[in-house]
All heavy atoms as an XYZ file, in Angstrom:
775
protein
N     103.182     80.046    116.640
C     102.889     79.732    115.241
C     103.162     80.889    114.406
O     102.592     81.932    114.611
C     101.476     79.247    115.187
N     104.006     80.806    113.490
C     104.269     81.836    112.501
C     103.194     81.839    111.461
O     102.833     80.834    110.910
C     105.635     81.719    111.832
C     105.936     82.757    110.890
N     106.113     84.074    111.290
C     106.098     82.786    109.586
C     106.446     84.832    110.228
N     106.306     84.035    109.125
N     102.561     83.024    111.185
C     101.364     83.074    110.397
C     101.725     83.553    108.977
O     100.777     83.869    108.235
C     100.327     84.100    110.975
C      99.778     83.562    112.287
C      98.813     84.461    112.982
C      99.071     82.147    112.100
N     102.956     83.720    108.564
C     103.214     83.947    107.142
C     103.530     85.318    106.856
O     103.522     85.811    105.664
N     103.879     86.192    107.890
C     104.283     87.665    107.604
C     103.086     88.515    107.109
O     102.016     88.287    107.534
N     103.351     89.411    106.221
C     102.374     90.305    105.674
C     102.422     91.686    106.293
O     103.384     92.004    106.923
N     101.309     92.381    106.244
C     101.202     93.733    106.719
C      99.908     93.875    107.523
O      98.826     93.309    107.124
C     101.146     94.696    105.608
C     102.413     94.683    104.795
C     102.561     93.949    103.622
C     103.495     95.560    105.178
C     103.700     93.899    102.973
C     104.655     95.513    104.399
C     104.721     94.693    103.347
N      99.955     94.579    108.499
C      98.710     94.822    109.405
C      98.479     96.290    109.591
O      99.404     97.107    109.604
C      98.899     94.159    110.735
N      97.183     96.633    109.621
C      96.806     98.046    109.880
C      95.726     97.987    111.050
O      94.723     97.203    110.921
C      96.209     98.647    108.774
N      95.941     98.773    112.066
C      94.984     98.757    113.191
C      94.420    100.167    113.504
O      94.938    101.101    113.113
N      93.227    100.060    114.090
C      92.608    101.233    114.691
C      92.273    101.018    116.114
O      91.935     99.941    116.450
C      91.339    101.437    113.831
N      92.569    102.140    116.866
C      92.283    102.064    118.281
C      93.611    102.255    118.996
O      94.595    102.760    118.543
N      93.628    101.967    120.304
C      94.837    102.160    121.168
C      95.905    101.224    120.652
O      95.873    100.052    120.536
C      94.392    101.808    122.521
C      95.495    102.123    123.537
C      95.120    101.817    125.019
O      93.859    101.949    125.307
O      96.029    101.446    125.828
N      97.030    101.943    120.287
C      98.221    101.273    119.794
C      98.699    100.011    120.609
O      98.872     99.010    119.969
C      99.455    102.182    119.613
O      99.013    103.330    118.815
C     100.640    101.515    118.853
N      98.839    100.190    121.829
C      99.331     99.020    122.700
C      98.356     97.918    122.626
O      98.848     96.644    122.576
C      99.404     99.531    124.115
N      97.081     98.099    122.557
C      96.143     96.968    122.366
C      96.277     96.307    121.031
O      96.022     95.164    120.893
C      94.705     97.408    122.656
C      94.431     97.673    124.086
C      92.953     98.170    124.331
C      92.665     98.346    125.780
N      91.162     98.592    125.945
N      96.441     97.125    120.015
C      96.536     96.670    118.597
C      97.783     95.630    118.521
O      97.710     94.580    118.069
C      96.578     97.737    117.599
C      97.063     97.165    116.163
C      95.292     98.491    117.467
N      98.922     96.223    119.089
C     100.152     95.441    119.030
C      99.939     94.125    119.922
O     100.392     93.062    119.499
C     101.305     96.273    119.553
C     102.559     95.347    119.782
C     101.636     97.435    118.644
N      99.367     94.206    121.063
C      99.104     92.990    121.933
C      98.206     91.996    121.166
O      98.441     90.748    121.189
C      98.530     93.430    123.202
N      97.162     92.447    120.457
C      96.273     91.592    119.772
C      97.042     90.799    118.617
O      96.861     89.622    118.516
C      95.124     92.345    119.144
N      97.852     91.655    117.846
C      98.601     90.984    116.768
C      99.633     89.933    117.371
O      99.750     88.901    116.743
C      99.352     92.107    116.015
C      98.430     92.896    115.127
C      99.274     94.058    114.545
C      97.781     92.112    114.054
N     100.253     90.267    118.429
C     101.170     89.362    119.057
C     100.530     88.016    119.532
O     100.961     86.959    119.316
C     101.957     89.950    120.228
O     102.623     91.041    119.880
N      99.323     88.191    120.080
C      98.509     87.037    120.589
C      98.150     86.181    119.433
O      98.274     84.946    119.476
C      97.231     87.458    121.323
C      96.500     86.294    121.883
S      97.394     85.457    123.169
C      97.449     86.550    124.459
N      97.703     86.736    118.314
C      97.310     85.949    117.196
C      98.575     85.330    116.541
O      98.466     84.102    116.160
C      96.539     86.775    116.121
C      96.355     85.981    114.837
C      95.177     87.303    116.653
N      99.644     86.045    116.577
C     100.910     85.426    115.979
C     101.349     84.173    116.823
O     101.889     83.191    116.231
C     101.984     86.489    115.873
N     101.138     84.254    118.118
C     101.577     83.189    118.955
C     100.617     82.021    119.018
O     100.954     80.812    118.893
C     101.742     83.651    120.447
C     102.947     84.642    120.487
C     101.913     82.528    121.385
C     103.001     85.492    121.752
N      99.308     82.331    119.138
C      98.290     81.245    119.300
C      97.467     80.932    118.031
O      96.712     80.001    118.071
C      97.280     81.697    120.386
C      97.967     81.790    121.795
C      96.948     81.919    122.861
C      97.656     81.910    124.197
N      96.797     81.827    125.301
N      97.666     81.582    116.903
C      96.963     81.343    115.783
C      95.696     82.093    115.639
O      95.321     82.900    116.498
N      94.942     81.900    114.484
C      93.775     82.687    114.228
C      92.650     82.529    115.125
O      91.713     83.313    115.153
C      93.358     82.374    112.721
C      94.299     82.853    111.798
C      95.012     82.091    110.863
C      94.724     84.193    111.500
N      95.852     82.922    110.118
C      95.599     84.245    110.528
C      94.365     85.449    112.045
C      96.243     85.325    110.003
C      94.975     86.598    111.601
C      95.887     86.439    110.593
N      92.683     81.461    115.945
C      91.561     81.167    116.899
C      91.801     81.782    118.203
O      91.114     81.530    119.181
C      91.232     79.828    116.900
C      90.842     79.255    115.589
N      89.558     79.532    114.955
C      91.384     78.389    114.823
C      89.525     78.940    113.898
N      90.669     78.103    113.628
N      92.856     82.631    118.404
C      93.206     83.179    119.733
C      92.091     84.116    120.161
O      91.475     84.834    119.309
C      94.478     83.935    119.568
N      91.860     84.112    121.350
C      90.898     85.173    121.942
C      91.772     86.373    122.369
O      92.853     86.134    122.978
C      90.167     84.587    123.282
C      89.402     83.335    122.968
C      88.068     83.593    122.295
N      87.192     84.417    123.092
C      86.194     85.002    122.612
N      85.868     84.996    121.318
N      85.375     85.769    123.458
N      91.381     87.480    122.024
C      92.135     88.722    122.368
C      91.420     89.658    123.335
O      90.177     89.734    123.244
C      92.639     89.468    121.121
C      91.385     89.970    120.319
C      93.387     88.593    120.202
C      91.713     91.008    119.312
N      92.151     90.459    123.991
C      91.515     91.510    124.788
C      91.606     92.790    123.875
O      92.593     93.647    123.950
C      92.291     91.708    126.078
C      91.744     92.911    126.808
O      90.650     93.402    126.576
O      92.517     93.498    127.789
N      90.627     92.887    122.969
C      90.693     93.914    121.987
C      89.615     94.913    122.045
O      89.203     95.461    121.011
N      89.134     95.256    123.237
C      88.000     96.249    123.305
C      88.364     97.529    122.615
O      89.463     98.059    122.998
C      87.520     96.410    124.612
C      86.352     97.266    124.847
C      85.905     97.479    126.291
O      86.300     96.728    127.122
O      85.136     98.422    126.515
N      87.585     97.985    121.656
C      87.887     99.284    121.120
C      88.889     99.252    120.004
O      89.356    100.308    119.555
N      89.360     98.051    119.594
C      90.328     98.029    118.487
C      89.777     97.161    117.306
O      88.808     96.433    117.512
C      91.709     97.424    118.943
C      91.579     95.913    119.243
C      92.286     98.250    119.965
C      92.784     95.178    119.074
N      90.315     97.365    116.155
C      90.132     96.532    115.045
C      91.347     96.540    114.169
O      92.090     97.591    114.053
C      88.932     97.000    114.256
O      89.002     98.282    113.858
N      91.596     95.437    113.514
C      92.846     95.301    112.801
C      92.478     94.466    111.418
O      91.662     93.638    111.461
C      93.930     94.474    113.525
C      95.151     94.132    112.700
C      94.268     95.135    114.917
N      93.129     94.921    110.349
C      93.118     94.052    109.203
C      94.539     93.641    108.868
O      95.468     94.402    109.133
C      92.532     94.687    107.915
C      93.180     96.001    107.621
C      90.986     94.896    108.036
C      92.641     96.630    106.278
N      94.729     92.376    108.498
C      96.016     91.748    108.346
C      96.107     91.149    106.992
O      95.378     90.193    106.687
C      96.306     90.767    109.429
C      97.705     90.292    109.635
C      98.737     90.313    108.798
C      98.161     89.724    110.887
N      99.859     89.855    109.312
C      99.560     89.352    110.627
C      97.680     89.295    112.111
C     100.324     88.776    111.536
C      98.494     88.756    113.042
C      99.833     88.482    112.778
N      96.914     91.774    106.129
C      97.183     91.125    104.794
C      98.294     90.276    104.891
O      99.461     90.663    105.102
C      97.428     92.300    103.781
C      97.924     91.816    102.378
C      96.839     91.072    101.673
C      98.262     93.122    101.584
N      98.073     88.961    104.570
C      99.054     87.935    104.714
C      99.820     87.875    103.438
O      99.370     88.223    102.356
C      98.474     86.588    105.043
C      97.652     86.548    106.295
S      98.504     87.188    107.781
C      99.714     85.941    107.918
N     100.979     87.295    103.457
C     101.889     87.119    102.277
C     101.274     86.258    101.239
O     101.683     86.312    100.086
C     103.326     86.736    102.749
O     103.251     85.424    103.405
N     100.362     85.330    101.664
C      99.678     84.526    100.663
C      98.533     85.208     99.980
O      97.713     84.600     99.129
C      99.165     83.153    101.293
C      98.079     83.393    102.289
O      97.706     84.566    102.595
O      97.689     82.280    102.939
N      98.275     86.500    100.380
C      97.146     87.214     99.697
C      95.872     87.270    100.459
O      94.949     88.017    100.157
N      95.772     86.382    101.535
C      94.454     86.337    102.301
C      94.459     87.605    103.211
O      95.489     88.130    103.508
C      94.467     85.093    103.127
O      95.403     85.016    104.030
N      93.206     88.008    103.604
C      93.150     89.179    104.508
C      92.283     88.691    105.666
O      91.215     88.127    105.472
C      92.445     90.305    103.702
C      92.244     91.506    104.659
C      93.262     90.818    102.437
N      92.685     89.074    106.839
C      92.099     88.662    108.098
C      91.605     89.867    108.856
O      92.333     90.913    108.937
C      93.031     87.789    108.860
C      93.264     86.480    108.250
C      94.098     86.191    107.141
C      92.568     85.253    108.487
N      93.993     84.915    106.884
C      93.106     84.246    107.589
C      91.656     84.841    109.405
C      92.792     82.931    107.654
C      91.293     83.496    109.455
C      91.786     82.568    108.600
N      90.573     89.855    109.611
C      90.143     90.835    110.570
C      90.374     90.281    111.909
O      90.000     89.111    112.223
C      88.659     91.254    110.460
N      90.990     91.139    112.734
C      91.264     90.737    114.131
C      90.414     91.696    115.003
O      90.768     92.907    115.020
C      92.744     90.833    114.505
C      93.058     90.436    115.980
C      93.559     89.988    113.635
N      89.432     91.119    115.702
C      88.570     91.946    116.580
C      88.349     91.181    117.789
O      88.641     90.044    117.966
C      87.188     92.205    115.849
C      87.398     92.993    114.531
C      86.087     93.128    113.797
O      85.092     92.378    114.117
O      86.047     93.886    112.900
N      87.789     91.908    118.916
C      87.550     91.263    120.091
C      86.614     90.060    120.062
O      86.942     89.042    120.652
C      86.966     92.346    121.132
C      86.762     91.721    122.446
C      86.187     92.663    123.482
O      85.621     93.668    123.053
O      86.368     92.536    124.732
N      85.620     90.196    119.251
C      84.616     89.113    119.161
C      85.014     87.979    118.390
O      84.637     86.873    118.584
C      83.334     89.706    118.614
N      85.844     88.154    117.434
C      86.264     87.056    116.543
C      87.516     87.489    115.612
O      87.722     88.681    115.412
C      85.139     86.620    115.614
N      88.171     86.577    115.123
C      89.226     86.706    114.099
C      88.740     85.833    112.972
O      88.436     84.746    113.082
C      90.554     86.276    114.637
O      90.917     86.958    115.770
C      91.668     86.419    113.595
N      88.627     86.551    111.801
C      88.031     85.793    110.642
C      88.628     86.295    109.336
O      89.210     87.416    109.326
C      86.560     86.007    110.621
C      86.110     87.513    110.638
C      85.957     88.213    109.550
C      85.882     88.072    111.916
C      85.574     89.587    109.563
C      85.580     89.426    111.989
C      85.359     90.119    110.790
O      85.102     91.500    110.911
N      88.540     85.470    108.260
C      89.087     85.877    107.025
C      88.097     86.785    106.222
O      86.900     86.366    106.310
C      89.403     84.597    106.182
C      90.117     84.929    104.873
C      90.598     83.674    104.179
O      90.389     82.571    104.633
N      91.332     83.923    103.063
N      88.536     87.785    105.610
C      87.691     88.629    104.786
C      87.898     88.262    103.374
O      89.020     88.241    102.919
C      88.054     90.039    105.017
C      87.955     90.486    106.475
C      87.214     91.059    104.118
C      88.613     91.935    106.817
N      86.834     87.988    102.729
C      86.941     87.753    101.278
C      86.203     88.745    100.465
O      84.836     88.599    100.336
C      86.371     86.299    100.957
C      87.277     85.198    101.585
C      86.944     83.830    101.304
O      86.251     83.706    100.200
O      87.299     82.881    101.973
N      86.812     89.848    100.119
C      86.136     90.888     99.457
C      87.064     91.618     98.566
O      88.300     91.356     98.598
C      85.729     91.979    100.522
N      86.598     92.425     97.602
C      87.355     93.101     96.614
C      88.242     94.215     97.246
O      89.339     94.344     96.724
C      86.437     93.687     95.526
C      87.212     94.245     94.333
C      86.236     94.774     93.318
O      85.041     94.398     93.243
O      86.662     95.541     92.401
N      87.830     94.785     98.200
C      88.560     95.825     98.874
C      88.291     95.849    100.364
O      87.238     95.189    100.848
C      88.296     97.271     98.295
C      86.879     97.426     97.919
C      85.835     97.752     98.904
C      86.460     97.398     96.580
C      84.575     97.981     98.469
C      85.155     97.492     96.233
C      84.092     97.871     97.152
N      89.100     96.512    101.135
C      89.054     96.441    102.627
C      89.289     97.731    103.191
O      89.920     98.672    102.611
C      90.027     95.541    103.179
C      90.117     94.156    102.517
N      89.190     93.178    102.626
C      91.005     93.684    101.597
C      89.457     92.128    101.828
N      90.621     92.453    101.108
N      88.781     98.016    104.476
C      88.929     99.302    105.242
C      88.762     98.991    106.673
O      88.120     97.936    107.036
C      87.917    100.261    104.676
N      89.340     99.827    107.426
C      89.271     99.530    108.848
C      89.303    100.905    109.564
O      89.733    101.937    108.992
C      90.439     98.691    109.445
C      90.154     98.150    110.738
C      88.858     97.297    110.853
O      88.803     96.217    110.154
O      87.878     97.887    111.402
N      88.792    101.017    110.800
C      88.780    102.161    111.582
C      87.385    102.879    111.482
O      86.462    102.432    111.013
N      87.422    104.168    112.135
C      86.201    104.836    112.390
C      85.575    105.274    111.036
O      84.284    105.391    110.914
C      86.416    106.033    113.207
O      87.339    106.902    112.671
N      86.339    105.524    109.949
C      85.750    105.868    108.704
C      85.537    104.746    107.817
O      85.265    104.922    106.541
N      85.466    103.518    108.257
C      85.339    102.231    107.464
C      84.066    102.297    106.597
O      84.209    101.939    105.438
C      85.280    101.006    108.414
C      84.965     99.704    107.795
C      84.987     98.580    108.714
C      84.723     97.214    108.182
N      84.832     96.193    109.108
N      82.938    102.578    107.140
C      81.720    102.547    106.365
C      81.718    103.497    105.159
O      81.290    103.157    103.992
C      80.477    102.813    107.247
N      82.267    104.747    105.444
C      82.318    105.712    104.329
C      83.341    105.242    103.396
O      83.058    105.303    102.098
C      82.724    107.137    104.926
C      82.940    108.073    103.829
C      81.664    107.595    105.917
N      84.539    104.771    103.702
C      85.490    104.354    102.794
C      85.027    103.165    101.928
O      85.257    103.233    100.707
C      86.838    104.046    103.566
N      84.400    102.178    102.530
C      83.852    101.053    101.792
C      82.849    101.472    100.829
O      82.800    101.016     99.599
C      83.374    100.031    102.751
C      84.348     99.178    103.589
C      83.650     98.319    104.571
C      85.262     98.390    102.595
N      81.918    102.356    101.207
C      80.967    102.838    100.304
C      81.514    103.640     99.086
O      81.084    103.422     97.962
N      82.569    104.482     99.494
C      83.224    105.246     98.259
C      83.874    104.210     97.340
O      83.811    104.424     96.118
C      84.204    106.181     98.991
N      84.565    103.244     97.846
C      85.273    102.217     97.024
C      84.226    101.496     96.223
O      84.511    101.213     95.038
C      86.192    101.375     97.809
C      87.442    102.139     98.177
S      88.671    101.041     99.064
C      87.983    100.736    100.589
N      83.108    101.164     96.766
C      82.076    100.395     96.129
C      81.511    101.256     94.945
O      81.210    100.758     93.860
C      80.965    100.100     97.000
C      79.811     99.345     96.371
N      79.974     97.996     95.962
C      78.545     99.682     96.034
C      78.848     97.627     95.417
N      77.956     98.647     95.462
N      81.588    102.620     95.108
C      81.125    103.507     94.079
C      82.193    103.866     93.085
O      81.951    104.649     92.126
C      80.530    104.812     94.660
N      83.383    103.229     93.171
C      84.400    103.399     92.213
C      85.662    104.242     92.604
O      86.538    104.538     91.827
N      85.533    104.706     93.817
C      86.785    105.650     94.393
C      87.980    104.730     94.567
O      87.882    103.506     94.872
C      86.390    106.283     95.685
N      89.153    105.361     94.423
C      90.384    104.674     94.725
C      90.486    104.687     96.324
O      89.714    105.315     96.919
C      91.625    105.474     94.197
O      91.760    106.682     94.900
N      91.464    103.844     96.765
C      91.608    103.818     98.259
C      91.916    105.224     98.811
O      91.325    105.622     99.855
C      92.720    102.814     98.581
N      92.789    105.902     98.214
C      93.036    107.292     98.617
C      91.915    108.265     98.637
O      91.652    108.971     99.547
N      91.057    108.206     97.527
C      89.838    109.053     97.459
C      88.855    108.548     98.598
O      88.167    109.371     99.010
C      89.258    108.905     96.097
C      90.116    109.463     94.963
C      89.657    109.048     93.575
O      88.986    107.964     93.379
O      89.904    109.741     92.637
N      88.805    107.283     98.828
C      87.930    106.721     99.883
C      88.299    107.309    101.261
O      87.470    107.678    102.067
C      87.943    105.244     99.867
N      89.643    107.377    101.497
C      90.093    107.935    102.842
C      89.867    109.379    102.892
O      89.417    109.880    103.935
C      91.495    107.645    103.062
C      92.144    108.322    104.257
C      91.792    106.101    103.179
N      89.982    110.119    101.731
C      89.674    111.578    101.700
C      88.176    111.783    102.001
O      87.799    112.643    102.766
C      90.063    112.080    100.326
C      91.493    112.317    100.148
C      91.844    112.685     98.698
O      90.913    113.059     97.849
O      93.005    112.857     98.403
N      87.339    110.900    101.511
C      85.857    111.019    101.690
C      85.563    110.738    103.199
O      84.801    111.503    103.803
C      85.123    109.984    100.829
N      86.194    109.761    103.827
C      85.969    109.481    105.259
C      86.465    110.662    106.087
O      85.847    110.948    107.053
C      86.726    108.268    105.622
N      87.519    111.315    105.672
C      87.958    112.455    106.371
C      87.078    113.658    106.414
O      86.955    114.544    107.264
C      89.428    112.893    105.937
S      90.703    111.869    106.429
N      86.336    113.832    105.213
C      85.318    114.922    105.074
C      84.062    114.552    105.853
O      83.380    115.494    106.256
C      85.061    115.028    103.649
C      86.234    115.632    102.902
C      85.940    115.788    101.396
C      87.069    116.438    100.624
N      86.860    116.495     99.137
N      83.745    113.273    105.942
C      82.418    112.841    106.505
C      82.450    112.527    108.095
O      81.578    112.793    108.767
C      81.796    111.849    105.629
C      81.374    112.472    104.366
C      80.461    111.319    106.346
C      80.963    111.499    103.250
N      83.382    111.739    108.370
C      83.484    111.236    109.717
C      84.412    112.046    110.555
O      85.597    112.242    110.295
C      84.134    109.748    109.681
C      84.061    109.021    111.006
O      84.551    109.659    112.038
O      83.566    107.952    111.097
N      83.956    112.647    111.672
C      84.691    113.547    112.485
C      85.794    112.910    113.213
O      86.723    113.581    113.720
C      83.715    114.326    113.397
C      83.037    113.482    114.499
S      81.840    114.357    115.417
C      82.761    115.437    116.342
N      85.867    111.606    113.238
C      86.996    110.909    113.962
C      88.203    110.646    112.961
O      89.224    110.230    113.443
C      86.527    109.538    114.455
O      85.614    109.760    115.435
N      87.990    110.946    111.694
C      89.034    110.833    110.746
C      89.594    112.168    110.344
O      88.856    113.171    110.264
C      88.568    110.187    109.424
S      87.824    108.554    109.653
N      90.891    112.260    110.070
C      91.524    113.546    109.726
C      92.829    113.264    109.021
O      93.515    112.327    109.260
C      91.618    114.469    110.873
C      92.482    114.007    111.960
C      92.431    114.935    113.212
N      93.039    114.316    114.338
C      92.409    113.456    115.154
N      91.160    113.118    114.939
N      92.969    112.927    116.211
N      93.260    114.314    108.168
C      94.550    114.089    107.542
C      95.595    114.291    108.509
O      95.348    114.773    109.676
C      94.539    115.329    106.542
C      93.187    115.883    106.500
C      92.464    115.382    107.739
N      96.898    114.028    108.215
C      97.308    113.674    106.855
C      97.048    112.165    106.539
O      96.923    111.267    107.423
C      98.913    113.935    107.001
C      99.169    113.659    108.489
C      97.923    114.052    109.281
N      96.899    112.004    105.241
C      96.594    110.647    104.759
C      97.920    110.007    104.309
O      98.747    110.747    103.638
C      95.658    110.684    103.577
C      94.326    111.225    103.957
C      95.540    109.313    102.969
C      93.373    111.521    102.891
N      98.225    108.818    104.683
C      99.439    108.076    104.368
C      98.977    106.934    103.443
O      98.142    106.132    103.850
C     100.254    107.638    105.556
C     100.663    108.641    106.367
C     101.421    108.150    107.601
O     101.935    107.109    107.585
N     101.592    108.994    108.628
N      99.575    106.873    102.265
C      99.283    105.795    101.356
C     100.490    104.870    101.029
O     101.634    105.503    100.789
C      98.747    106.354    100.016
C      97.423    107.175    100.233
C      98.431    105.223     98.941
C      96.878    107.877     99.045
N     100.324    103.621    101.218
C     101.286    102.663    100.867
C     100.854    101.756     99.859
O      99.657    101.249     99.909
C     101.798    101.813    102.132
C     102.244    102.667    103.320
C     103.616    103.232    103.046
N     104.093    103.887    104.188
C     104.001    105.223    104.516
N     103.279    105.916    103.718
N     104.508    105.700    105.476
N     101.646    101.427     98.820
C     101.231    100.584     97.746
C     101.904     99.218     98.019
O     103.115     99.095     98.291
C     101.602    101.052     96.439
O     101.272    100.142     95.371
N     101.142     98.175     97.942
C     101.679     96.736     98.145
C     101.338     95.963     96.870
O     100.246     95.754     96.480
C     100.991     96.009     99.334
C     101.205     96.830    100.639
C     101.588     94.520     99.481
C     100.330     96.401    101.796
N     102.431     95.614     96.188
C     102.179     94.863     94.894
C     102.709     93.392     95.149
O     103.794     93.213     95.748
C     103.110     95.532     93.883
C     102.760     97.001     93.689
C     102.546     97.394     92.361
C     102.199     98.862     92.341
N     101.636     99.351     91.227
N     101.889     92.467     94.733
C     102.245     91.116     94.825
C     103.534     90.738     94.139
O     103.943     91.241     93.138
C     101.089     90.321     94.367
C     100.082     91.277     93.812
C     100.630     92.588     94.021
């Protein structure tokens, strides 16, 4: 089942992230994945955003999104008005699992 393209960002072991995305692409959003220790956000071409995790795959309906070990810091920073780049910088300063270099990609509809 083709899920409409888009962009995905994952945290955790690369091989497991790729395998999880492949499984969802083949079996759809209700696929069970072997994703221990990974998390993925998938921005679909229709503008919807999905989380792919071991426990569940679900749609996220929020103003902004973050994933990875600095997720809580980044979401808090964005909630307080930081840009995505500033939120990642904050996560790098606070969460010892995050570190530069920061890569920013802009996706315009």
